[in-house]
C-alpha positions as a Markdown table, in Angstrom:
| # | Residue | x | y | z |
|---|---|---|---|---|
| 1 | Gly | -12.1 | -26.3 | -29.7 |
| 2 | Tyr | -12.8 | -23.7 | -27.0 |
| 3 | Gly | -15.1 | -24.3 | -23.9 |
| 4 | Ala | -18.0 | -21.9 | -22.9 |
| 5 | Ile | -17.1 | -18.5 | -21.9 |
| 6 | Thr | -19.4 | -16.9 | -19.4 |
| 7 | Ala | -19.8 | -13.1 | -18.7 |
| 8 | Phe | -17.6 | -11.8 | -15.8 |
| 9 | Val | -18.3 | -8.6 | -14.1 |
| 10 | Pro | -15.2 | -7.7 | -12.0 |
| 11 | Pro | -15.6 | -5.7 | -8.7 |
| 12 | Pro | -14.7 | -2.2 | -8.4 |
| 13 | Gly | -11.0 | -1.4 | -8.8 |
| 14 | Val | -10.6 | -4.5 | -11.0 |
| 15 | Thr | -10.4 | -4.8 | -14.7 |
| 16 | Ala | -10.5 | -8.0 | -16.7 |
| 17 | Ser | -10.3 | -8.7 | -20.4 |
| 18 | Leu | -10.1 | -11.7 | -22.7 |
| 19 | Val | -7.5 | -12.1 | -25.3 |
| 20 | Asn | -7.6 | -14.5 | -28.1 |
| 21 | Asn | -4.0 | -16.1 | -28.1 |
| 22 | Thr | -3.6 | -17.6 | -31.6 |
| 23 | Ala | -0.1 | -18.8 | -30.9 |
| 24 | Ser | -1.2 | -21.1 | -28.1 |
| 25 | Gln | -4.7 | -21.6 | -29.3 |
| 26 | Thr | -6.2 | -20.3 | -26.0 |
| 27 | Ile | -8.1 | -17.5 | -24.6 |
| 28 | Asp | -6.1 | -15.7 | -22.0 |
| 29 | Val | -7.6 | -13.7 | -19.1 |
| 30 | Asn | -5.9 | -10.6 | -18.1 |
| 31 | Ile | -6.9 | -9.2 | -14.7 |
| 32 | Thr | -5.5 | -5.8 | -13.3 |
| 33 | Thr | -6.1 | -4.6 | -9.8 |
| 34 | Ala | -5.6 | -1.3 | -8.3 |
| 35 | Pro | -4.9 | -0.4 | -4.6 |
| 36 | Pro | -8.0 | 0.8 | -2.8 |
| 37 | Gln | -8.9 | 4.5 | -3.3 |
| 38 | Ser | -11.3 | 4.9 | -0.5 |
| 39 | Pro | -11.3 | 5.1 | 2.4 |
| 40 | Arg | -7.7 | 6.5 | 2.7 |
| 41 | Ala | -5.6 | 5.3 | 5.3 |
| 42 | Ser | -5.3 | 7.6 | 8.4 |
| 43 | Leu | -2.0 | 8.0 | 10.4 |
| 44 | Thr | -2.3 | 9.5 | 13.8 |
| 45 | Ala | 0.7 | 11.0 | 15.5 |
| 46 | Val | 0.9 | 12.2 | 19.1 |
| 47 | Ala | 4.2 | 13.6 | 20.6 |
| 48 | Thr | 4.5 | 13.3 | 24.3 |
| 49 | Gly | 7.7 | 14.2 | 26.0 |
| 50 | Gly | 10.6 | 12.5 | 24.1 |
| 51 | Ser | 8.5 | 10.0 | 22.1 |
| 52 | Leu | 6.2 | 9.8 | 19.2 |
| 53 | Ala | 3.3 | 7.5 | 19.0 |
| 54 | Leu | 2.0 | 6.5 | 15.6 |
| 55 | Ser | -1.1 | 4.6 | 15.2 |
| 56 | Trp | -3.5 | 3.6 | 12.2 |
| 57 | Ala | -6.8 | 1.5 | 12.0 |
| 58 | Glu | -6.0 | -1.1 | 9.5 |
| 59 | Met | -3.7 | -4.1 | 9.9 |
| 60 | Gly | -1.5 | -5.0 | 7.0 |
| 61 | Leu | -0.5 | -1.5 | 5.8 |
| 62 | Ile | 3.2 | -0.6 | 5.5 |
| 63 | Leu | 4.5 | 2.3 | 7.5 |
| 64 | Gln | 7.2 | 4.1 | 5.5 |
| 65 | Thr | 9.8 | 6.5 | 6.7 |
| 66 | Asn | 11.8 | 9.1 | 5.0 |
| 67 | Ala | 14.5 | 11.5 | 6.6 |
| 68 | Val | 15.5 | 13.3 | 3.3 |
| 69 | Asp | 12.5 | 14.9 | 1.4 |
| 70 | Val | 8.8 | 14.1 | 1.5 |
| 71 | Ala | 8.5 | 14.7 | -2.3 |
| 72 | Ser | 11.5 | 12.2 | -3.0 |
| 73 | Pro | 10.1 | 9.0 | -4.3 |
| 74 | Thr | 13.2 | 7.2 | -4.0 |
| 75 | Asn | 14.0 | 7.8 | -0.3 |
| 76 | Trp | 11.0 | 6.0 | 1.4 |
| 77 | Phe | 11.7 | 2.9 | 3.3 |
| 78 | Asn | 9.4 | 0.4 | 5.0 |
| 79 | Phe | 9.6 | 0.5 | 8.6 |
| 80 | Pro | 10.3 | -3.2 | 9.8 |
| 81 | Gly | 7.4 | -5.2 | 11.2 |
| 82 | Ser | 4.8 | -2.5 | 10.6 |
| 83 | Thr | 2.4 | -4.7 | 8.7 |
| 84 | Thr | 1.7 | -6.9 | 11.7 |
| 85 | Val | 0.8 | -4.1 | 14.2 |
| 86 | Thr | -1.4 | -0.9 | 14.2 |
| 87 | Asn | 0.8 | 1.4 | 16.4 |
| 88 | Ile | 4.5 | 2.1 | 16.9 |
| 89 | Gly | 6.3 | 4.2 | 19.7 |
| 90 | Leu | 9.4 | 6.0 | 18.5 |
| 91 | Pro | 12.0 | 8.2 | 20.4 |
| 92 | Ile | 12.2 | 11.6 | 19.2 |
| 93 | Asp | 15.9 | 12.6 | 18.4 |
| 94 | Pro | 16.2 | 16.5 | 18.6 |
| 95 | Glu | 19.4 | 16.2 | 16.4 |
| 96 | Val | 17.3 | 14.8 | 13.4 |
| 97 | Thr | 15.2 | 17.7 | 12.1 |
| 98 | Asn | 13.3 | 16.0 | 9.2 |
| 99 | Val | 11.7 | 12.8 | 9.5 |
| 100 | Phe | 8.5 | 11.9 | 7.6 |
| 101 | Tyr | 6.2 | 9.0 | 7.9 |
| 102 | Arg | 3.3 | 7.6 | 5.6 |
| 103 | Leu | 1.2 | 4.5 | 5.1 |
| 104 | Val | 0.9 | 2.6 | 1.9 |
| 105 | Tyr | -1.0 | -0.4 | 0.8 |
| 106 | Pro | 1.1 | -3.6 | 0.2 |
C-alpha cells in the first residue's frame, strides 16, 4: 500500500507534481526548477588605460565570454574561476575588436 501523501506547496520558480507509477507501484515526485528571474545579475565594466575591470555583486555566477557574435548561442565560453570571485581585471587588446561578456546562473 501507499503511505500518506501530504500537500506540498513549492516555492516560487519551482513546480512539483505527483505521478502514479503503476509499473513500480510507487508515487513519483517530479520537481522542476527555473533559474531566478529577479533580480537580474548586473555586470559593471570600467575601462581604465589598457585594462578592463568587470565586477558583479553575487558570488557563484558564471562570467561568460564571446569574441564572435553576441547573438550566437554556441560561442559563449565560461571564464575560468569566475564562480569564486566577484570581479576580474582584463587587459584590453586593441587588435581584438569584438569581445562580449555576460553573467549567467549556474
